[in-house]
C-alpha positions as a Python dict, from the first residue, in 0.01 Angstrom:
ca = {
    (1, 'M'): (0, 0, 0),
    (2, 'S'): (111, -352, 6),
    (3, 'G'): (329, -382, 310),
    (4, 'R'): (311, -645, 586),
    (5, 'G'): (38, -658, 836),
    (6, 'G'): (90, -665, 1208),
    (7, 'R'): (318, -878, 1414),
    (8, 'S'): (272, -1246, 1324),
    (9, 'G'): (348, -1468, 1616),
    (10, 'P'): (316, -1842, 1609),
    (11, 'L'): (16, -1870, 1832),
    (12, 'A'): (-252, -1763, 1583),
    (13, 'P'): (-151, -2013, 1296),
    (14, 'L'): (-95, -2285, 1558),
    (15, 'V'): (-453, -2243, 1688),
    (16, 'L'): (-586, -2248, 1334),
    (17, 'L'): (-382, -2556, 1243),
    (18, 'L'): (-482, -2751, 1555),
    (19, 'G'): (-853, -2665, 1513),
    (20, 'F'): (-848, -2776, 1153),
    (21, 'L'): (-664, -3099, 1227),
    (22, 'L'): (-905, -3176, 1511),
    (23, 'V'): (-1210, -3154, 1279),
    (24, 'T'): (-1051, -3353, 1004),
    (25, 'M'): (-797, -3606, 1156),
    (26, 'G'): (-1049, -3658, 1449),
    (27, 'P'): (-1308, -3827, 1244),
    (28, 'V'): (-1054, -4043, 1058),
    (29, 'L'): (-885, -4162, 1378),
    (30, 'V'): (-1199, -4251, 1552),
    (31, 'G'): (-1353, -4418, 1248),
    (32, 'L'): (-1623, -4150, 1202),
    (33, 'D'): (-1580, -4135, 838),
    (34, 'H'): (-1857, -4356, 684),
    (35, 'F'): (-2017, -4140, 423),
    (36, 'P'): (-2041, -4323, 76),
    (37, 'A'): (-2178, -4018, -102),
    (38, 'K'): (-1864, -3822, -4),
    (39, 'S'): (-1607, -4102, -16),
    (40, 'I'): (-1715, -4228, -359),
    (41, 'D'): (-1420, -4081, -551),
    (42, 'Q'): (-1177, -4198, -289),
    (43, 'D'): (-1305, -4562, -295),
    (44, 'R'): (-1377, -4584, -670),
    (45, 'N'): (-1101, -4398, -816),
    (46, 'H'): (-811, -4264, -603),
    (47, 'L'): (-731, -4549, -355),
    (48, 'P'): (-741, -4816, -636),
    (49, 'V'): (-512, -4603, -856),
    (50, 'I'): (-270, -4530, -567),
    (51, 'R'): (-242, -4900, -482),
    (52, 'A'): (-206, -5006, -842),
    (53, 'F'): (83, -4752, -883),
    (54, 'A'): (235, -4882, -568),
    (55, 'D'): (238, -5240, -688),
    (56, 'A'): (390, -5131, -1022),
    (57, 'L'): (665, -4905, -878),
    (58, 'P'): (909, -4813, -1020),
    (59, 'E'): (766, -4900, -1370),
    (60, 'V'): (427, -4736, -1352),
    (61, 'D'): (211, -4740, -1668),
    (62, 'L'): (60, -4391, -1696),
    (63, 'R'): (-111, -4441, -2035),
    (64, 'D'): (-459, -4488, -1880),
    (65, 'Y'): (-577, -4505, -1517),
    (66, 'D'): (-899, -4426, -1324),
    (67, 'S'): (-844, -4056, -1246),
    (68, 'A'): (-908, -3767, -1468),
    (69, 'T'): (-603, -3580, -1332),
    (70, 'T'): (-229, -3600, -1385),
    (71, 'P'): (-83, -3857, -1150),
    (72, 'G'): (135, -3638, -912),
    (73, 'M'): (-68, -3699, -598),
    (74, 'H'): (-125, -4071, -672),
    (75, 'L'): (248, -4128, -734),
    (76, 'F'): (345, -3942, -413),
    (77, 'L'): (102, -4156, -209),
    (78, 'A'): (206, -4473, -385),
    (79, 'V'): (555, -4423, -256),
    (80, 'M'): (401, -4377, 85),
    (81, 'V'): (229, -4719, 41),
    (82, 'R'): (550, -4891, -63),
    (83, 'A'): (721, -4736, 244),
    (84, 'G'): (480, -4929, 461),
    (85, 'F'): (199, -4678, 517),
    (86, 'D'): (-41, -4889, 315),
    (87, 'D'): (-363, -4870, 530),
    (88, 'E'): (-655, -4650, 432),
    (89, 'T'): (-621, -4436, 751),
    (90, 'S'): (-262, -4346, 686),
    (91, 'L'): (-359, -4225, 335),
    (92, 'Q'): (-651, -4029, 474),
    (93, 'L'): (-423, -3869, 735),
    (94, 'A'): (-197, -3765, 451),
    (95, 'S'): (-499, -3609, 285),
    (96, 'C'): (-561, -3419, 610),
    (97, 'G'): (-219, -3290, 588),
    (98, 'F'): (-281, -3155, 237),
    (99, 'G'): (-575, -2968, 372),
    (100, 'A'): (-380, -2823, 656),
    (101, 'V'): (-110, -2707, 420),
    (102, 'L'): (-383, -2534, 211),
    (103, 'V'): (-514, -2353, 516),
    (104, 'L'): (-176, -2241, 636),
    (105, 'V'): (-75, -2115, 293),
    (106, 'A'): (-398, -1909, 281),
    (107, 'W'): (-317, -1771, 628),
    (108, 'W'): (45, -1687, 556),
    (109, 'F'): (-33, -1471, 261),
    (110, 'A'): (-333, -1297, 430),
    (111, 'A'): (-91, -1217, 719),
    (112, 'C'): (124, -1021, 474),
    (113, 'V'): (-129, -743, 485),
    (114, 'V'): (-316, -778, 811),
    (115, 'S'): (-240, -893, 1176),
    (116, 'S'): (-195, -1263, 1250),
    (117, 'W'): (-535, -1305, 1424),
    (118, 'T'): (-714, -1100, 1160),
    (119, 'A'): (-564, -1328, 895),
    (120, 'V'): (-705, -1627, 1090),
    (121, 'A'): (-1047, -1478, 1069),
    (122, 'C'): (-1012, -1424, 689),
    (123, 'V'): (-912, -1784, 638),
    (124, 'L'): (-1186, -1945, 850),
    (125, 'P'): (-1454, -1942, 580),
    (126, 'L'): (-1216, -2152, 359),
    (127, 'A'): (-1105, -2375, 653),
    (128, 'S'): (-1471, -2445, 750),
    (129, 'S'): (-1588, -2530, 402),
    (130, 'P'): (-1757, -2863, 392),
    (131, 'Y'): (-1571, -2921, 57),
    (132, 'V'): (-1230, -2847, 212),
    (133, 'L'): (-1300, -3056, 523),
    (134, 'G'): (-1449, -3338, 319),
    (135, 'N'): (-1153, -3329, 74),
    (136, 'S'): (-930, -3367, 387),
    (137, 'I'): (-1119, -3652, 547),
    (138, 'W'): (-1108, -3851, 224),
    (139, 'V'): (-837, -3893, -26),
    (140, 'M'): (-885, -3641, -288),
    (141, 'T'): (-665, -3427, -522),
    (142, 'D'): (-852, -3112, -459),
    (143, 'N'): (-672, -2963, -142),
    (144, 'L'): (-318, -3048, -260),
    (145, 'S'): (-395, -2889, -603),
    (146, 'L'): (-538, -2572, -447),
    (147, 'A'): (-253, -2547, -196),
    (148, 'L'): (-4, -2536, -479),
    (149, 'V'): (-211, -2301, -680),
    (150, 'A'): (-240, -2072, -370),
    (151, 'M'): (137, -2057, -340),
    (152, 'I'): (166, -1932, -706),
    (153, 'I'): (-117, -1680, -669),
    (154, 'G'): (-5, -1564, -325),
    (155, 'L'): (343, -1505, -440),
    (156, 'S'): (214, -1288, -726),
    (157, 'L'): (-32, -1092, -514),
    (158, 'F'): (150, -1037, -186),
    (159, 'R'): (524, -1063, -245),
    (160, 'S'): (772, -868, -452),
    (161, 'P'): (915, -1062, -755),
    (162, 'S'): (1264, -1190, -712),
    (163, 'G'): (1483, -1465, -846),
    (164, 'R'): (1438, -1687, -550),
    (165, 'R'): (1066, -1645, -543),
    (166, 'S'): (1034, -1718, -903),
    (167, 'V'): (1214, -2043, -843),
    (168, 'L'): (962, -2121, -574),
    (169, 'S'): (664, -2005, -794),
    (170, 'G'): (785, -2204, -1092),
    (171, 'S'): (850, -2509, -894),
    (172, 'M'): (497, -2485, -753),
    (173, 'L'): (361, -2450, -1109),
    (174, 'V'): (534, -2775, -1210),
    (175, 'L'): (400, -2958, -919),
    (176, 'A'): (46, -2809, -949),
    (177, 'V'): (37, -2931, -1310),
    (178, 'L'): (154, -3268, -1210),
    (179, 'V'): (-127, -3288, -961),
    (180, 'R'): (-395, -3142, -1197),
    (181, 'Q'): (-322, -3045, -1550),
    (182, 'I'): (-581, -2771, -1555),
    (183, 'N'): (-359, -2577, -1310),
    (184, 'L'): (-166, -2439, -1606),
    (185, 'W'): (-425, -2153, -1594),
    (186, 'T'): (-216, -1985, -1326),
    (187, 'C'): (83, -1929, -1550),
    (188, 'A'): (-13, -1623, -1753),
    (189, 'V'): (-101, -1386, -1481),
    (190, 'A'): (184, -1517, -1258),
    (191, 'G'): (424, -1442, -1541),
    (192, 'V'): (275, -1097, -1587),
    (193, 'A'): (331, -1027, -1219),
    (194, 'T'): (709, -1075, -1264),
    (195, 'L'): (704, -809, -1539),
    (196, 'L'): (537, -527, -1360),
    (197, 'G'): (857, -379, -1230),
    (198, 'L'): (1037, -349, -1566),
    (199, 'D'): (1063, 20, -1679),
    (200, 'P'): (884, -27, -2014),
    (201, 'V'): (585, -180, -1832),
    (202, 'R'): (595, 30, -1518),
    (203, 'R'): (569, 349, -1704),
    (204, 'R'): (237, 243, -1864),
    (205, 'L'): (75, 122, -1551),
    (206, 'P'): (-207, 311, -1397),
    (207, 'F'): (-75, 248, -1039),
    (208, 'R'): (254, 239, -849),
    (209, 'D'): (314, -37, -592),
    (210, 'P'): (606, -103, -364),
    (211, 'L'): (600, -468, -461),
    (212, 'D'): (726, -368, -805),
    (213, 'R'): (1037, -194, -686),
    (214, 'R'): (1266, -459, -843),
    (215, 'R'): (1323, -360, -1213),
    (216, 'D'): (1535, -636, -1364),
    (217, 'A'): (1424, -925, -1588),
    (218, 'V'): (1572, -1206, -1377),
    (219, 'P'): (1238, -1312, -1218),
    (220, 'S'): (1062, -1320, -1551),
    (221, 'V'): (1339, -1529, -1714),
    (222, 'I'): (1338, -1784, -1428),
    (223, 'F'): (972, -1817, -1429),
    (224, 'G'): (969, -1852, -1806),
    (225, 'L'): (1215, -2142, -1788),
    (226, 'F'): (981, -2322, -1542),
    (227, 'L'): (694, -2249, -1771),
    (228, 'V'): (869, -2409, -2068),
    (229, 'L'): (937, -2718, -1851),
    (230, 'T'): (571, -2725, -1738),
    (231, 'I'): (447, -2712, -2108),
    (232, 'A'): (691, -2980, -2202),
    (233, 'I'): (547, -3210, -1924),
    (234, 'L'): (199, -3139, -2035),
    (235, 'G'): (294, -3201, -2395),
    (236, 'W'): (432, -3538, -2294),
    (237, 'F'): (98, -3637, -2120),
    (238, 'F'): (-102, -3511, -2422),
    (239, 'S'): (110, -3730, -2651),
    (240, 'L'): (78, -4031, -2407),
    (241, 'W'): (-304, -4000, -2369),
    (242, 'G'): (-400, -3854, -2707),
    (243, 'G'): (-581, -3565, -2520),
    (244, 'L'): (-575, -3372, -2199),
    (245, 'V'): (-711, -3640, -1983),
    (246, 'P'): (-652, -4020, -1969),
    (247, 'P'): (-845, -4195, -2253),
    (248, 'R'): (-1121, -4348, -2022),
    (249, 'F'): (-1235, -3987, -1948),
    (250, 'Q'): (-1250, -3881, -2306),
    (251, 'V'): (-1551, -3921, -2529),
    (252, 'G'): (-1621, -4293, -2570),
    (253, 'G'): (-1417, -4392, -2253),
    (254, 'D'): (-1547, -4591, -1966),
    (255, 'G'): (-1465, -4341, -1686),
    (256, 'A'): (-1715, -4231, -1433),
    (257, 'A'): (-1755, -3891, -1600),
    (258, 'I'): (-1643, -3762, -1947),
    (259, 'H'): (-1441, -3442, -1869),
    (260, 'A'): (-1321, -3387, -2228),
    (261, 'G'): (-1658, -3390, -2384),
    (262, 'G'): (-1653, -3022, -2486),
    (263, 'G'): (-1676, -2691, -2292),
    (264, 'N'): (-1940, -2577, -2039),
    (265, 'T'): (-2082, -2240, -2074),
    (266, 'A'): (-2225, -2226, -1712),
    (267, 'V'): (-1899, -2172, -1537),
    (268, 'A'): (-1896, -1796, -1534),
    (269, 'P'): (-2253, -1738, -1404),
    (270, 'Y'): (-2204, -2024, -1165),
    (271, 'V'): (-1888, -1884, -1010),
    (272, 'L'): (-2036, -1538, -997),
    (273, 'T'): (-2341, -1674, -807),
    (274, 'L'): (-2130, -1864, -563),
    (275, 'F'): (-1923, -1542, -490),
    (276, 'F'): (-2244, -1346, -434),
    (277, 'V'): (-2367, -1597, -182),
    (278, 'Y'): (-2039, -1628, 4),
    (279, 'A'): (-1939, -1265, -10),
    (280, 'G'): (-2295, -1146, 74),
    (281, 'P'): (-2255, -1150, 457),
    (282, 'P'): (-1920, -971, 454),
    (283, 'L'): (-2038, -708, 206),
    (284, 'F'): (-2344, -649, 430),
    (285, 'V'): (-2124, -593, 726),
    (286, 'L'): (-1925, -342, 510),
    (287, 'L'): (-2235, -201, 343),
    (288, 'P'): (-2187, 172, 431),
    (289, 'N'): (-1825, 157, 303),
    (290, 'W'): (-1904, 50, -52),
    (291, 'T'): (-2261, 176, -109),
    (292, 'G'): (-2176, 522, 31),
    (293, 'D'): (-1873, 572, -175),
    (294, 'R'): (-1928, 703, -535),
    (295, 'R'): (-1617, 523, -672),
    (296, 'I'): (-1690, 182, -534),
    (297, 'R'): (-2056, 205, -614),
    (298, 'A'): (-1960, 273, -977),
    (299, 'T'): (-1736, -37, -990),
    (300, 'A'): (-2023, -243, -836),
    (301, 'I'): (-2274, -114, -1085),
    (302, 'A'): (-2032, -192, -1369),
    (303, 'G'): (-1985, -545, -1223),
    (304, 'A'): (-2354, -602, -1204),
    (305, 'V'): (-2399, -507, -1567),
    (306, 'I'): (-2121, -738, -1679),
    (307, 'G'): (-2261, -1016, -1460),
    (308, 'L'): (-2609, -970, -1595),
    (309, 'A'): (-2477, -985, -1948),
    (310, 'M'): (-2297, -1314, -1869),
    (311, 'G'): (-2611, -1461, -1707),
    (312, 'L'): (-2816, -1376, -2013),
    (313, 'V'): (-2576, -1480, -2281),
    (314, 'L'): (-2437, -1805, -2140),
    (315, 'E'): (-2648, -2114, -2127),
    (316, 'S'): (-2680, -2254, -1773),
    (317, 'T'): (-2960, -2498, -1763),
    (318, 'P'): (-2901, -2750, -1473),
    (319, 'G'): (-2885, -3128, -1569),
    (320, 'F'): (-2682, -3437, -1531),
    (321, 'G'): (-2636, -3483, -1905),
    (322, 'V'): (-2479, -3135, -1938),
    (323, 'G'): (-2250, -3176, -1637),
    (324, 'R'): (-2442, -2945, -1411),
    (325, 'T'): (-2530, -3147, -1110),
    (326, 'G'): (-2428, -3207, -752),
    (327, 'G'): (-2411, -2953, -459),
    (328, 'W'): (-2673, -2720, -317),
    (329, 'L'): (-2649, -2462, -590),
    (330, 'W'): (-2741, -2685, -874),
    (331, 'S'): (-3015, -2841, -661),
    (332, 'F'): (-3175, -2496, -601),
    (333, 'A'): (-3119, -2384, -953),
    (334, 'G'): (-3313, -2692, -1073),
    (335, 'Q'): (-3617, -2576, -877),
    (336, 'T'): (-3628, -2237, -1044),
    (337, 'P'): (-3769, -2152, -1393),
    (338, 'E'): (-3558, -2172, -1708),
    (339, 'I'): (-3556, -1901, -1966),
    (340, 'L'): (-3430, -2005, -2314),
    (341, 'G'): (-3179, -2257, -2166),
    (342, 'R'): (-3077, -2010, -1884),
    (343, 'S'): (-3137, -2077, -1513),
    (344, 'S'): (-3336, -1784, -1380),
    (345, 'M'): (-3149, -1828, -1049),
    (346, 'L'): (-2809, -1804, -1215),
    (347, 'I'): (-2911, -1497, -1417),
    (348, 'I'): (-2989, -1311, -1097),
    (349, 'G'): (-2700, -1471, -915),
    (350, 'S'): (-2453, -1381, -1185),
    (351, 'M'): (-2576, -1010, -1184),
    (352, 'C'): (-2545, -993, -805),
    (353, 'G'): (-2208, -1177, -809),
    (354, 'G'): (-2089, -926, -1065),
    (355, 'A'): (-2187, -651, -827),
    (356, 'A'): (-2007, -816, -553),
    (357, 'V'): (-1682, -854, -750),
    (358, 'G'): (-1713, -496, -853),
    (359, 'A'): (-1756, -387, -493),
    (360, 'A'): (-1457, -599, -393),
    (361, 'Y'): (-1252, -450, -675),
    (362, 'G'): (-1342, -99, -562),
    (363, 'L'): (-1261, -168, -203),
    (364, 'L'): (-914, -297, -293),
    (365, 'V'): (-848, 6, -501),
    (366, 'A'): (-959, 214, -197),
    (367, 'A'): (-713, 31, 19),
    (368, 'G'): (-431, 132, -213),
    (369, 'R'): (-411, -227, -359),
    (370, 'T'): (-487, -168, -727),
    (371, 'R'): (-208, -409, -824),
    (372, 'M'): (-375, -684, -615),
    (373, 'A'): (-715, -598, -760),
    (374, 'L'): (-600, -611, -1129),
    (375, 'L'): (-393, -923, -1084),
    (376, 'G'): (-666, -1101, -882),
    (377, 'L'): (-919, -1017, -1146),
    (378, 'G'): (-680, -1164, -1413),
    (379, 'F'): (-637, -1487, -1204),
    (380, 'A'): (-1018, -1517, -1169),
    (381, 'L'): (-1075, -1477, -1540),
    (382, 'S'): (-805, -1731, -1615),
    (383, 'F'): (-967, -1974, -1381),
    (384, 'V'): (-1305, -1931, -1530),
    (385, 'V'): (-1186, -1968, -1887),
    (386, 'A'): (-987, -2279, -1801),
    (387, 'S'): (-1271, -2432, -1597),
    (388, 'S'): (-1511, -2367, -1890),
    (389, 'A'): (-1310, -2630, -2104),
    (390, 'N'): (-1424, -2904, -1860),
    (391, 'A'): (-1754, -3066, -1955),
    (392, 'Q'): (-1835, -3112, -1571),
    (393, 'V'): (-1931, -2816, -1343),
    (394, 'F'): (-1924, -2981, -999),
    (395, 'Q'): (-1957, -2757, -704),
    (396, 'R'): (-1654, -2902, -526),
    (397, 'Y'): (-1423, -2756, -810),
    (398, 'F'): (-1544, -2405, -732),
    (399, 'D'): (-1628, -2361, -370),
    (400, 'P'): (-1277, -2373, -220),
    (401, 'P'): (-1115, -2132, -483),
    (402, 'V'): (-1399, -1875, -434),
    (403, 'L'): (-1354, -1890, -55),
    (404, 'L'): (-984, -1853, -94),
    (405, 'A'): (-1036, -1550, -320),
    (406, 'L'): (-1292, -1406, -71),
    (407, 'G'): (-1053, -1452, 229),
    (408, 'W'): (-769, -1265, 56),
    (409, 'C'): (-1004, -997, -69),
    (410, 'L'): (-1116, -946, 298),
    (411, 'A'): (-759, -919, 402),
    (412, 'G'): (-688, -665, 133),
    (413, 'F'): (-986, -441, 238),
    (414, 'A'): (-813, -351, 559),
    (415, 'G'): (-717, 19, 551),
    (416, 'A'): (-955, 106, 263),
    (417, 'R'): (-1039, 471, 278),
    (418, 'T'): (-1401, 529, 183),
    (419, 'S'): (-1651, 806, 222),
    (420, 'A'): (-1792, 624, 527),
    (421, 'G'): (-1445, 606, 683),
    (422, 'T'): (-1149, 381, 692),
    (423, 'I'): (-1213, 1, 715),
    (424, 'S'): (-1047, -127, 1029),
    (425, 'S'): (-905, -467, 1104),
    (426, 'R'): (-1184, -520, 1343),
    (427, 'Q'): (-1449, -459, 1070),
    (428, 'V'): (-1255, -705, 840),
    (429, 'A'): (-1259, -967, 1119),
    (430, 'I'): (-1630, -928, 1184),
    (431, 'A'): (-1707, -948, 807),
    (432, 'A'): (-1496, -1258, 779),
    (433, 'L'): (-1661, -1423, 1081),
    (434, 'S'): (-2002, -1365, 921),
    (435, 'S'): (-1888, -1577, 619),
    (436, 'F'): (-1734, -1829, 857),
    (437, 'T'): (-2068, -1871, 1031),
    (438, 'M'): (-2239, -1960, 701),
    (439, 'Q'): (-1971, -2216, 608),
    (440, 'A'): (-1975, -2373, 961),
    (441, 'C'): (-2346, -2424, 931),
    (442, 'F'): (-2302, -2578, 590),
    (443, 'A'): (-2037, -2819, 723),
    (444, 'A'): (-2241, -2906, 1030),
    (445, 'L'): (-2557, -2982, 822),
    (446, 'T'): (-2408, -3152, 521),
    (447, 'L'): (-2094, -3325, 650),
    (448, 'Y'): (-2082, -3374, 1028),
    (449, 'R'): (-2456, -3448, 1097),
    (450, 'P'): (-2453, -3733, 843),
    (451, 'L'): (-2131, -3860, 986),
    (452, 'F'): (-2264, -3875, 1332),
    (453, 'S'): (-2600, -4014, 1215),
    (454, 'A'): (-2419, -4300, 1047),
    (455, 'A'): (-2227, -4375, 1368),
    (456, 'L'): (-2541, -4400, 1583),
}
């Protein structure tokens, strides 16, 4: 059951876009953007790199520069600077545009399975995240990176594989890795999605989905060619840098943070805790539908057991020296007892987050979207594994992807047949608005109140 949602007229996405631009471009245009704690990466890293690249065009030295990411966004904005848009405001407005693209991509795929306005409701938690908003107001790589990743994942989850879509998905993979090298994590499951229609694979699947009706290998071959190109590009950067990040962000470098200083075990319990907090209000709204259904209750319990095991096994003690700092979750975790190197808050949060993931999986299956549930779980595992290779676990790396996943899950719940009845679009919208309320409060308290206070 993976068909399109209701009629998707232009009014709903237009209202979403204008609202988002109002709360991001507005502060930039009126000068209400003085927030050193939020703009530090822009001022210390990204703007200097962009301007240095612009000065050096067309012969840019990429052997070492002051950003831990691949230089795609910086080169794009450097061309903008050379074209005459060299003031800080213009670059910030471009960043607002990246955020708008992310929000519209999230909406477009949600609208594949629910009505246009319900899709808006599902996307509002992401659009109102203080991290998405802040990453739009100031020049960051985060929103552009996630917009490209969302295109790859969305095409895999919501659209039937085809040669043309594989060209689009493969192109997005190349661009995503050029903006952030870690985005290679999307390739495995995206490649698998192109294989599901092949007869040898299809016969062994525990589900049937209309999205897999195409049964030739053309999409897989095309995506594979783009994957080879992507790996070649990453190999070139690895050879140039002597590692996966520029030298100054490797051990012994003079960058602001060492990202290649070893893995970080806290990612899995951290992500599960975030998902529990953000999915909590929507799952409370839908409480009878998943607690009253034996099948969904079973997947929630299984998820809780797995989450608890992760919380107990994986070290998660907060601390600056171990890359676990910044954001409200690490602040709260630092106030709770530690148990043998594990944060007691993250142990509980990981268990509850596992239950939330299990409930979401069960609801998607109940909606006839087993394909989406399995592929989505695969993307989530890939993201956690890849992120665990980074020495730094900053909250801004995880909030937007978790909220994107939540919004698409909510859209996927529509039509789920449970023991308590079928989940309607109205229930989905109410559940999504409960999460939006939480994010809007976060944004008001942690982003806009300090901005207004600094202006007074």
